[in-house]
C-alpha positions as CSV (number, residue, x, y, z in Angstrom):
1,M,-58.1,-23.3,-78.0
2,N,-56.1,-24.0,-75.0
3,Q,-57.1,-22.3,-72.1
4,T,-53.7,-20.5,-71.2
5,I,-53.2,-19.2,-74.8
6,H,-57.0,-18.2,-74.7
7,D,-56.1,-16.2,-71.3
8,L,-53.0,-14.7,-73.0
9,M,-55.1,-13.4,-76.0
10,T,-58.0,-12.0,-73.9
11,R,-56.4,-10.3,-71.2
12,R,-56.9,-6.4,-71.2
13,S,-56.0,-3.5,-69.2
14,V,-58.8,-2.2,-66.9
15,R,-58.9,1.4,-65.8
16,A,-61.9,1.8,-63.6
17,Y,-62.2,-0.5,-60.4
18,S,-64.8,-1.0,-57.6
19,D,-63.3,-0.9,-54.1
20,R,-64.2,-4.7,-53.5
21,M,-61.1,-6.6,-52.3
22,P,-60.0,-9.8,-53.8
23,S,-59.4,-12.6,-51.6
24,K,-56.1,-13.0,-49.9
25,A,-55.9,-16.4,-51.7
26,D,-56.3,-14.9,-55.0
27,I,-53.8,-12.2,-54.2
28,E,-51.2,-14.7,-53.1
29,T,-51.8,-16.8,-56.1
30,I,-51.0,-13.9,-58.4
31,C,-47.8,-13.3,-56.2
32,Q,-46.9,-16.9,-56.7
33,A,-47.2,-16.6,-60.6
34,G,-45.1,-13.5,-60.7
35,L,-42.5,-15.4,-58.3
36,H,-42.3,-18.1,-60.7
37,A,-41.2,-15.7,-63.6
38,A,-38.1,-16.6,-65.5
39,T,-35.2,-14.3,-64.6
40,G,-31.7,-13.8,-66.1
41,M,-29.1,-16.3,-64.6
42,G,-31.8,-17.5,-62.2
43,T,-31.0,-14.8,-60.0
44,Q,-34.6,-14.3,-58.6
45,S,-34.0,-10.9,-57.7
46,P,-37.4,-9.3,-58.2
47,I,-39.5,-8.9,-55.1
48,I,-43.1,-8.0,-54.7
49,L,-44.7,-5.4,-52.4
50,A,-48.1,-6.8,-51.9
51,V,-50.1,-3.6,-50.9
52,T,-53.8,-4.2,-49.5
53,S,-53.6,-1.7,-46.7
54,K,-55.9,1.4,-47.9
55,E,-53.5,3.8,-46.2
56,L,-50.3,2.6,-47.9
57,R,-52.3,2.2,-51.1
58,D,-53.4,5.7,-51.0
59,K,-49.8,7.0,-50.1
60,L,-48.5,5.1,-53.2
61,S,-51.1,6.6,-55.3
62,L,-50.4,10.2,-53.9
63,L,-46.6,9.7,-54.7
64,N,-47.1,8.1,-58.2
65,A,-49.5,11.1,-58.9
66,Q,-47.1,13.5,-57.9
67,V,-44.5,12.2,-60.3
68,M,-47.0,12.2,-63.0
69,G,-47.9,15.9,-62.2
70,T,-51.7,15.2,-61.4
71,D,-54.1,15.1,-58.6
72,T,-55.9,12.0,-59.8
73,D,-55.5,8.4,-58.7
74,P,-53.3,6.7,-61.0
75,F,-54.3,3.2,-59.7
76,Y,-57.9,4.0,-61.0
77,G,-59.6,3.0,-57.6
78,A,-58.0,-0.7,-57.5
79,P,-57.8,-1.7,-54.1
80,V,-54.7,-3.9,-54.5
81,V,-51.3,-2.5,-55.7
82,L,-48.4,-5.3,-56.5
83,T,-45.2,-3.4,-56.8
84,V,-42.5,-5.0,-58.4
85,L,-39.0,-4.0,-57.4
86,V,-35.6,-5.3,-58.3
87,N,-32.1,-5.5,-56.5
88,T,-29.8,-4.1,-58.8
89,D,-26.9,-5.5,-56.6
90,V,-28.1,-9.1,-57.6
91,A,-29.9,-8.6,-60.9
92,V,-28.2,-9.3,-64.2
93,T,-31.2,-8.0,-66.1
94,P,-33.3,-6.0,-63.6
95,V,-35.9,-4.6,-65.8
96,E,-36.5,-7.8,-68.1
97,D,-36.7,-9.7,-64.7
98,G,-39.3,-7.4,-63.4
99,S,-41.2,-7.2,-66.4
100,L,-41.6,-10.7,-66.9
101,M,-42.7,-11.0,-63.1
102,L,-45.3,-8.2,-63.9
103,G,-46.6,-9.9,-67.0
104,N,-47.2,-13.2,-65.3
105,M,-49.0,-11.5,-62.5
106,L,-51.2,-9.6,-65.1
107,N,-52.1,-12.9,-67.0
108,A,-52.5,-14.7,-63.4
109,A,-55.1,-12.1,-62.4
110,H,-57.0,-12.6,-65.7
111,A,-57.1,-16.2,-65.3
112,L,-58.6,-16.0,-61.8
113,G,-61.5,-13.6,-63.1
114,L,-59.7,-10.4,-61.9
115,S,-59.0,-7.4,-63.8
116,S,-55.4,-5.6,-63.9
117,C,-53.4,-2.9,-65.2
118,W,-49.5,-2.4,-65.4
119,I,-49.1,1.1,-63.8
120,N,-45.7,3.0,-64.2
121,R,-43.6,5.4,-62.1
122,A,-42.5,2.8,-59.4
123,R,-38.8,3.7,-60.2
124,E,-39.5,7.3,-59.6
125,V,-41.5,6.7,-56.5
126,F,-39.0,4.2,-54.8
127,A,-36.0,6.2,-55.7
128,S,-37.3,9.3,-53.8
129,P,-36.9,9.5,-50.1
130,E,-40.4,9.1,-49.2
131,G,-40.4,5.7,-51.4
132,K,-37.0,4.6,-49.7
133,A,-38.5,5.2,-46.4
134,I,-41.5,3.2,-46.9
135,L,-39.2,0.2,-48.2
136,K,-37.1,0.6,-45.1
137,Q,-40.3,0.8,-43.0
138,L,-41.2,-2.6,-44.3
139,G,-37.8,-4.2,-43.8
140,V,-36.7,-4.0,-47.6
141,E,-33.0,-3.4,-47.4
142,G,-30.8,-3.1,-50.4
143,N,-30.6,-1.3,-53.5
144,Y,-33.9,-1.7,-55.2
145,L,-35.2,-0.4,-58.6
146,G,-38.9,0.1,-58.9
147,V,-40.0,-1.7,-62.2
148,G,-43.7,-1.3,-62.1
149,N,-47.2,-1.5,-60.5
150,C,-49.7,-4.3,-61.1
151,I,-53.1,-2.9,-60.0
152,V,-55.6,-5.7,-59.3
153,G,-59.4,-5.7,-58.4
154,Y,-62.8,-6.0,-59.9
155,P,-63.8,-3.6,-62.8
156,I,-66.8,-1.4,-62.9
157,G,-68.5,-2.3,-66.0
158,P,-67.4,-4.7,-68.7
159,E,-63.5,-5.3,-69.3
160,P,-62.6,-3.5,-72.6
161,Q,-62.7,-5.4,-76.1
162,A,-59.4,-6.0,-77.8
163,R,-58.7,-3.8,-80.9
164,P,-58.0,-5.3,-84.0
165,R,-54.3,-6.5,-84.3
166,K,-52.1,-4.0,-86.2
167,E,-50.9,-6.1,-89.8
168,N,-47.4,-6.6,-90.7
169,R,-45.9,-7.2,-87.1
170,L,-45.0,-11.0,-87.7
171,F,-42.0,-11.9,-89.9
172,W,-41.0,-15.4,-90.9
173,A,-37.3,-16.5,-91.5
174,E,-37.6,-19.9,-92.6
């Protein structure tokens, strides 16, 4: 089987991470894979907030947990958070564009031997005054919609196995 197809079919979401930091080169490669995702009308409107600072990572975790109504870490201990935001003044299809970017990053992490998981609530976090202040502090200006977070790291324990695929999900129109 082709390696790319194999990677697409074997990637799983991981929800338990060690605090071991992936290399900056691997994080950059994952981000570049995201930046090469297709966008509606070629706008290239999504951006990535690559968070490796423990202080900012923990602040985003707290804000995300507050939206969720919990006090647990929604990032499952992962040391890297790659947040995808889309400039809604530019994007024709903001959610779709950001989703493709996230998908590329999830798959790139797996191809590099790292684990990942898509974490929601970026929309609420970056619509909040605290989230907007973080963006301003980082020099991100514009009307940005948070699409999602891609957490990345090394798993604690083995990656989960795939569940059997449900039947009757492919329909041919020949």
